[in-house]
C-alpha positions in Angstrom: 0.0 0.0 0.0 1.4 3.5 -0.9 2.2 6.2 1.6 -0.7 8.6 2.1 0.1 12.2 2.8 -1.9 15.3 3.2 -0.5 18.7 3.5 -0.1 22.3 2.5 3.0 23.7 0.9 4.1 26.7 2.9 7.4 28.1 1.8 9.6 25.2 1.1 8.1 22.6 3.5 5.2 20.2 3.3 3.2 19.7 6.5 2.5 15.9 6.6 -0.8 14.7 8.1 -3.0 11.6 7.9 -5.9 11.4 5.5 -8.6 13.5 7.3 -11.9 12.2 8.6 -14.8 14.2 7.2 -15.5 16.5 10.2 -17.5 18.8 7.9 -19.9 16.0 7.1 -20.2 15.2 10.8 -21.0 18.9 11.6 -23.7 19.0 8.9 -25.3 15.8 10.2 -25.3 17.3 13.7 -26.8 20.5 12.4 -29.6 18.6 10.6 -30.5 16.7 13.8 -31.0 20.0 15.6 -32.7 22.0 12.8 -36.5 21.9 12.7 -38.0 20.4 9.6 -39.7 23.7 8.9 -36.5 25.8 9.1 -35.9 27.9 6.0 -32.3 26.8 5.6 -32.9 23.0 6.2 -33.2 22.2 2.4 -29.9 24.0 1.8 -28.1 22.1 4.5 -29.5 18.8 3.2 -28.3 19.6 -0.3 -24.9 20.6 1.0 -24.6 17.4 3.0 -25.6 15.3 0.0 -22.9 16.9 -2.2 -20.3 16.4 0.5 -21.2 12.8 1.1 -21.1 12.1 -2.7 -17.6 13.6 -2.8 -16.5 11.6 0.3 -17.8 8.4 -1.4 -15.8 9.3 -4.5 -12.6 9.8 -2.5 -13.1 6.5 -0.7 -13.6 4.7 -4.1 -10.3 6.2 -5.3 -8.6 5.2 -2.1 -9.7 1.6 -2.7 -8.1 1.5 -6.2 -4.9 3.3 -5.0 -4.5 0.8 -2.2 -3.2 -1.7 -4.9 -0.2 0.5 -5.7 3.2 -0.6 -4.4 4.2 1.8 -1.6 7.8 1.6 -2.7 7.0 3.1 -6.1 4.3 5.7 -5.3 3.6 8.6 -2.9 0.0 9.8 -2.7 -0.7 13.4 -1.4 -4.2 14.6 -0.4 -5.6 18.1 -0.3 -2.5 20.0 -1.5 -3.2 23.7 -1.4 -0.9 25.8 -3.7 -0.5 29.4 -4.6 0.1 30.3 -8.3 1.2 33.9 -7.6 -2.3 35.4 -7.6 -4.7 32.6 -6.5 -4.8 29.6 -4.3 -5.9 26.3 -5.8 -6.3 22.8 -4.4 -5.3 19.4 -5.7 -7.5 16.7 -4.1 -5.3 13.7 -4.9 -1.7 13.9 -6.2 0.1 10.7 -7.2 3.9 10.9 -7.5 6.3 8.2 -8.8 9.7 8.1 -10.4 8.0 8.1 -13.8 4.7 9.8 -13.3 3.1 12.9 -11.8 -0.7 12.6 -11.9 -3.6 14.7 -10.4 
């Protein structure tokens, strides 16, 4: 299994962290439990939660396939946030090997 790394490039260093649990999804679920069915924002929260859960399922599906890669040959980075000189952008999954850079 390859090494899984999450981080943000700040200057010249990468802050290495484990693949994060979806705290945002947990917060939305907690909010829905407390929000009355008649609340004006409930539908918006439900839609946001559905989108986040779909994205989370997609990431887990990719993780399954990436788990077959040899850890000696690949590094997998999650949630890399970079600055291009005027804007920040994020790469959800970055795969590095001696022969390939893929995102």
